[in-house]
N, C-alpha and C positions, 0 to 999 in steps of 0.2 A: 485323566478324568475317568471315574469308575463307569462300568458298563451300565449300571442302573441309572446313573445320572444322564448318560447319553440317551438312553431310551426315553427318559422323562422329558428331556429337552426336545427330542424329535417328535414325541406325541403332542406336546404343547404347540410346537410349530405347525404341525399338520392341522391342528384344530383351528388355527388362525389364518392359514395361508389362503389368500384370495385367488391364487393361480392353480387351476386344476392339474397342470402338468407337473409342477414342483411338489404339489401336495401328493400326487400319485408316486412320485419319486421317493418321498419320505415313507409313505405307508408300505411301499414295496420293500424298502430296506428293513423296516420293522418286521414285516411278515417273514422275511428271509433271515432275520436276526443277523444281518450283515454288520457286525460290530465295527469292522475297519471302515466300511463305507460311511457309517454314522460318525465315526471319529473324524474322518476327513472333512465332514460337513459341519459337525457340531462341537468338535473338540477345541476349536478356536474360532475366531471371527476375523473378517476382513477389517483391518485397522484403517481408520480414517486419518489421513495425514495431509501433508502439503500438496500431494498429488490427488487428493480426494480418495476414492476407493477404486480398485480395479481387480477383477478376478474372473474365474471360470464360471460360466452360467450353470446354475443348478440350485438345489434346495439347501437351506440352512444358512446360518450367519457367516460361514466361511465361503460362500458362493455369492455370485451376483444374481439377484432375483427381485421380484416386486416387493417383497417384505423388506429387504435391505434398503431398497430405494425409498420406500415410504417412511421407514424409521429415520433414515438419513435426512430426508427432507423435513420431517417434523423437527429434528434437532436443529437443522439449519434455520428453519423459520423461527423457532424459539430464540435462537442466538441473535438473529437479525432484529427481532422485536426488542431484545434487551440492549443491543449495542448500537442500533441505527434508528434513532427516534422517528425518522420520516420514511422508514421502509415501506409502510402501508401506502404512502404516496408514490414512492419511486418505483416500487416493484422489483421483480427479479427476471432477468432474461433467461429463457429456456431454449436451448438448442439440442439437436439430436442428429446422429448419423443414421446409416442404413443397416446397422447391425441387428442381429436377433435381439429382441427385447427393447430396442431403443425407442421406437414409437410409443409402445405401451408405457415404458418408464417415464418418458417425457410427459405423458398424460397424467400419470400418477403424481409426478412432481407438481404439475399445474393444479391438480385437484387439491393437494394438501396445502400448497401455498394459499390457494383461495380459501380453504377452510380456516386458515390462520389470519385471514383478512389482508393478505399480501398479494397484489396483482401479479399474475404470471404473464410476462410478455413473451409470447411463444412464436417461434418461426413456424409458419404453416406447412413447411416441407423440410426435407433434409437440409441441414446447414453445416458448412465446413467450420471447424473449430475456430480459425482466425476471424471469421465473420461474427461468430458468437461473442468472442472476446472483444472485438471492435464495438459491437452493439451495446455492451455494458456501459462504456463511457459515452458513446454517442447518444444513448437514450437517457443517460443520467440515472441508471438503475442502481439499486442498493447492492446488487450482487448478480452473479450469473451462474447457471448450471449447464454443463454440456455433457450429454450422455454419449459416451464414446469409449472405445478401448484403443483408439489411435491405430497403431500398426500391429497390434497383437493378433494371434490366430483367431479364426472365426468363433471358437468356443468361448471367447472372452467378451466382457463388456465392462464399462466403468462409469464413474460419476465424478466429474471434474467441477470444482467450484472456483469462481472468480470473485474477488472483492470489488468494491465500487470503483476502484482505480483501473479496472480492466485486466489486472494481473492475477495469476493464481495466488491463492492464499498462502501466507507464511505465518509463523508464530507472531502473536499469540492466538490468531484466529483459528488455526487448525486445532489447537488444544481445546479452545473454547467450544468449537462446534462438536468435537469428539465427546467432550463432557456433556454437552446438551443432548447428544444422541443417547448416551448412557442413561439419561434420566427419562427417556421416552417410555411410556407405559405400554400396555397391551395395544394391539392394533385397533381394537374397537374404541379405544380412548382417543385416537388421533382424529382431530377434526378434518373432515374432507368436504368437498363441494363438487357436485356433478357439473360437467362442462356447461350444460345449458343454463343452470342456475348461476354459475360463476360468470358466464358471459353477460347475463342479464344484469348483474351487479357491477360490471366493469372489472372483475377480478381475473378474467381470462381474455387477453387481447392479442390479436395477431400483429406481428411485426411486418410492416409493408415494405414495398420495394425501395422506398426512400433511403432506408438504412444501407441496402446493398449499393445504391448509387453513391452514397456518401463514402462508403468503403473504397469503391473503385476510384473516386476522385482523390482520396487520400493516398492511395497507392501511386497514382500518377504524379502526385506532388513530390515523391521521393526520387524522381528521375533526375539524373545529372548530365546526361548527354542524349543526343537525338539522331546521330548519324548512323548510316549503315544498315538500317532495318530491312531494306530490300535485299540485302546480301545474306540474310540468315534464313535457313530453311529448318523448321522445327518439327520434331516428332514429340507428341505429348501423350502421357497415360496417367489416369487417376487411380490405377490399380483397383478397379471395381468400387472405388469410394465415391464420396459426395462432392469432390472438388472440381469435377470435370467441366461442368457448364460455366461456373464462375471463372475458372482459370482461362478457358478459351475466350470468354468475353473480355477478361482483363488484357490478355495478350493482343487480341484484335484491336481493342480500343487504344492500345499503346502503339499501334502501327505495324504489328506483325501479321502479315497476311499469308505467308507460306507455311501453313500449318497442316500437319498430318496427325490423325488421332488413331490410337490403337483401339479399333472398334470392339474387339473382343473383351476389352477391359473398361469400356467407357461407362456403361450403365451400372449404377449401384447394385451390388449383389453381396449379401451378407455371408455367402459361402466362399467367396473369392476363388472361383473354380479353376482359374488358370495359373494360380501360384500356390506353392506350399505354405508360405507365410507372406502376408501382404505388406511386407516391410521391404522397401527398395534397397536396403543394405544387404538383405539375404540373397544368397546365391540363387540365380534363376529368376528372380522377381522381375528383372528388366529384360529378359530374353525376347519377349514379343516386341517390345519397343525397339530394341536394337535390331531385330530382324527387319522391322519396317523401315528403320533408318537406312539399313544397307540396301533395301530395295529402292528407296527414294533418293538416296544420296544426301540425306539431311546432314546439316553441319552441327546440329545440336539436338540432344535428347533430354527432355525434361520429364520428371515423374514426381507426382505427389503420392504420399501414403493415403490410406482410406479416409482420414478426416482432414487431409490437406494442410496439416501443420508442419510437414517436413518436405524437403525438396532434394531429389537426387538428380545428378547430371552425368551424362555420358557424351563424349566428344570423339571425333574421328582420330584414330591412332595412325600415325604415318607408317607404322610397321604392319598395318593391316587391321581391319575390324574397327571396333570402338572401345574406348577406354572409359571405365567408370571412375569418376573423380571421387576421392574420399571427402568426407565432411570437413576435414581440416583443410584440404586443398581448396574447396569451395570457399571456406571461411577466409583463407589467405587472399584469394582472388577478390572477394567482396571488399576486404579491408583495403587492399591496394587501390582498387578501382574507385571506391567511394571517397577515400581520402585524397587521391591524386587528382580527381576530376570535379570535386564539389566546389562550386564557385562562391559559396556563401562564406561570410566572415564569422569570426568568433571561435571560441574553444570548442573542439569536437571531442566526442566521447565514444570509445569502443569498449565493449565488455565481452568477456568470454569466461570459460570455466576452468577450474583447476585441472581437468583431465583433457582439455583441448590443447591444440598445438601452441608451444611457446613462441612460434614464429609471429603470431599476431602482435605480440608486444613489440617485437623488433620493428615491424612495419609501422605501427602506430607512433612509436617514438621517433622514427625516421621522418614522419610527416608532422611532427610536433603536436600530435593528438594525445589526449589523456587516455590511459588504459587502466583497466581494473579487472581483477579475477574474482569469481565467486564460486560457491559450491555447485556441483552438478545439478542441473535442473533450471529450466527457463524462468521459473518463479523467482529465483534469486537474481538472474540477470535483469528482469523487468523491474523488480522492486528496488534493486541497487541503482539502476539507471535513474529512476525517479528521485531517489535520495540525492544522488550527485547533481542532477539537474537543479534541484531545489537549493542545494548548498552552494553551488559554484556558478550556476548559470550556463554550464556547458551544454552543448546541443548533442543529443544522442544520435549517432549516425548508424551504428551497427551493434547488434548482439548476436553471438553465435555459439553453438556447442558442436562438438565433433559428430554427434549422432544426427547429422543432417538437419539441425534446427537453426533458423535464421530469422531475425527481425530487422527489417530495414526502416530506420527512422521510427517515428512514434505512431504510425498507423495502428499497429496492434501491439499490445503489451504482452505478447506471448509469441511463440513460434508462428510464423506465417509462411507457409509453403507457396501460397499463391502470389503474394507480393514479392517473395524472393524469386519466383520463376520469372516474373516480369522484369525485374532489375537484372537478373542474370542474363536473360535474353538481350537486354540493352547492353550489358557488358560485352557479350559476344559480338553484337552489331558494331560497337565502337571499335573493337579490335579488328573486325573484318574491314571496316572503312579505312584502316591503316595498313591493310594487307597482312594482318597477323591473325593467328589462331589462338584459341584458349591455351593450348600447350605452349605456344610461344610466350604468352603472358606469364604462365607459371615459371618457365625457365628464367625469364627476366627477374622474377621475384627471388628465385633460388640463387641466382648468381649475385644478386645484390645483398641479400640478407642471410644466405646460408640455406642449404637443403635440409629442411626439417622433415623427418620421416617418423611416422607413427604406426603403431600396430596395436590392435585391440584383440584380446582373446577372451571369449565368454564361455562359461561352463554352465549348462542348465542342470539344475538339481531340483526335481519336482517334489511336492508334498512336504509333510512334516519332517520326514527323514532328511530330505534335501535341505530344508531350512536349518536343521540342526547341524548339517555338515558345513554349510556356509558360515554359520556362527562360529563353529569350531576352527575353521580356517582363519577367520579374522582374529579370534582370540589367540590362536597359535602364533600368528605373525606378530602380535603385540608382545607375547611372553617370550618368544624365541626369535626376536628380530634378527634378520641376517646381518652379519658384520661385513660380508663381501658377497658379491653376486658376479659369477662368471669371471672371477679373478680380479674384479675391480672393487675397491673398498667403498662401502657405504659411508659417505661423509656427512649426510644430513638426512634426518628422518622426521616426518610430520605425522602426527596423530590428530586428525581433525575431530575425532570424538572427544578426546581429552583436551583438545585445544592447546597442544604444545608442539614445539619444534626443538629437536635435540641435535646439536652440532657435535659430531664425533671428533672433529679436529680440535675443538677448544673445550669440550665438555659443557658448553653453555646450553641452558634450557631457556627458551623464549616462549612467550604466549602468542597464540594465533588470534587474529581478530574476527575470523569467520564463525558463524554459528556451529554448534556441535553437529557432526555428521560422521557416520561410520565409514571413514575413508583413511587409508594409510598411504603415504608417499615415501619413496626411497630415492635419494639422489646419489649417484655414483661419482667417483672422482673424475671420470672422463666426460661428465656432463649428461650422461644418460639419466632419464627419469622413469621410475616404475611406480605404478599406482595400483592398488587393489581396493575394490569397493563392491558391495552387494548392489544389485539393481533395485531401484525403488518401486518398479512397476512390474517386474517379471521375476520368475524363480531362477535367477542367474547370479553368479558372481563374475565380475568383470575385471580384467587386468589390462593395463595400458602401459605401453613402452614408447618413449620418445627419444630420438637421437638427433643431433645436428651435425651435418657434414659441410665443411668448407669446400667450395667448388673452385678449384684453380682454373685460370684462364685456358690452360692447355688440356684440361680434363673434360671429357664429355659428360653430359648429365647422366647418360646411361651408365657410365663407369662409376660416377660418384654414387648414384642410386644403388647400384649393385653392391658396392662396398658397405653402404649404409644398411641395406637390407640384411646383409650377412651379420652385421653387428646386432641389429634388432632381433633376429631369430636366435642368435646365440644368447643374448641377455634374457630373452623371454624363456628360452628352454631351461636355462640355469635357475631362473626364479621359480618356474613350475616344478622343477625337481625339488626345490626347497619346500614348496607348498605340499607336494605329495608326501613329504616326510613328516608332516604335522599329523 
C-alpha cells in the first residue's frame, strides 16, 4: 500500500475514533511520519473468521480496539437480522473477561446490538468463556459474543462469536458475518443506544445467577464415579483470570474440600504480573502452583487459563517434584476413564483433532465407542459432535484437543476448563480409592494400547514479515514435499487445504472429507506422523510429531519412553532442517 494511502486511512480513522488513547496513537504516528508504524496498523486488517477476531491492542483495523469491536458488532447484528428471523426476541449473550478493553468492548457490543433492536443479554461481571457458551443455549439466544484473548499475552484481546447452538461459528456464518462487516459504513452511521435507554426498552438485560446454577448442575451430571474424594488434595490457580471463583465453587459442590489456592494468581489482573505468558503450556506459568503443591503435599495441581476454557494438570512424580501432563496425556486419561466407567447404555462418541494423539482412537475402539477426527479448533469438534448426534443418536462423551482443550459431555459446546477440572479431580479420586495414582493410570493405558508420544514445536514470527515467512514455509512444503524424513520414507501425504491425500506407495490420490484448512500431514513408513500448520490465533507456525512405541512386558515405561523421545527428536530435527532449506 502506498504511503499516501496509509496516511489518508490513518487520518480518516483518527477523525472517527471514539477512544482518546488510540486516537492519540494514530495522530502521533502521523506527526512523526512513522510509515512503518502506520503500515503495521493500516496496511491490512484483522480478518474475521471461525475464531472471530484476535489481535494486539492498538489503533487501526489491524489491531483490537473499540472501532473494530463496533464495526464487527454492526456486521454481526446485520447478519443476525437477515438470517435469524426471531433474533430481536431471542437476543445475544455478551460475556467478557478481565483483559484491557474487555469491559468497554462488551458495553460497545451491547450498545450497538440495542441500536439494531437486538437485546443484549449481558453478564454483569467477568464471565469465564465456558459459562458464556453455556448461556447461549440455556437462554435460547440467537448468538453469543465473548470478549477475550484466552491465553494470549496481556497486549492482546479478541472477539469470539457463538451461534445459537452454543458452538463457535463455522462456515458459512463466518463468511457471512465477515461480508456484513465489510458493508458497514462510517462509525456515525452505526445505530447505537446508550445503556440507560437500552435498559428502559428491554434491550440491555443482566444475566442472573440462575444461569450459573444451571451450568454447575449440568457439570455435576457429567459425573461417572463418586468415590475417593476425601483422598485428593488439590492446588488450583486461575492464572490471574476469571475462572477462579466458579472453579472453586464447582469443585466444592462436587465434594472436594481439600483445596489450596495460589493467592498471588487468584484475583483477575489484565497484566498477569506473575507469568510471562498466561498460558499454562508455557514454561514457568505453573511454577507458583507447583511450589504450593510441594509445600502442602497436594496430590493434584489444576490450572485454568485466563478465560477458563483450558485445563492444565500436574501430578507428583515418583522421581521427585511434580510432572506436568501434556494435553494428549490428559485426553487419553479422560477417554479411558469416561468410557470405562460410564454406566449409561447406548452408542458413545469421542471426538478429537487431526493434530491430537492417535491413541484416543485406539482407546475408543477398544471400548466399542465411535471415534471421529476433525480439523484443529474446538468449533469443529462441537459442530461435528452435534451432526453425529443428530445422524446416529450417539451420545457425546468427550471432545479434546492437544492444546489443553476438553469438553465433557454436552454441558458446553466449546472448551470447558472448569467442567474438565471437576471431572479430572473425580478421575484422580477414583484412582486414589483403588490405591492408584494418575501416573499408574497412564502406565496402564500405555501397556494396553501402546505408548503414544507427541512433540509440538512452535516458531513465533511477528508482523507482516513473519506472516510472509509462514506462508512461504507452507507453500514450500507443498512444492518441495519431502520424499523421506530422517531416513524414513514418506508413504502418505495429506494436504487439507487442497483436500487430497497422496499415497506414495500406490500413486493413488484420494479426496479428504474435511473442510479446507492450511494444514499438511506427512506419514512415514515407521508410523511416525508429522504435521505443519499456521496457528489460527497467534503469529506462529506449529509442527507436531507423533510416534507409537510398543511396551514389552519386561521393558520399563522409562526405557520405552526414552527410546520414543529419541525418535521424536530425531524426526523433528530432520523435518526442521528441511523447513530451513525452503
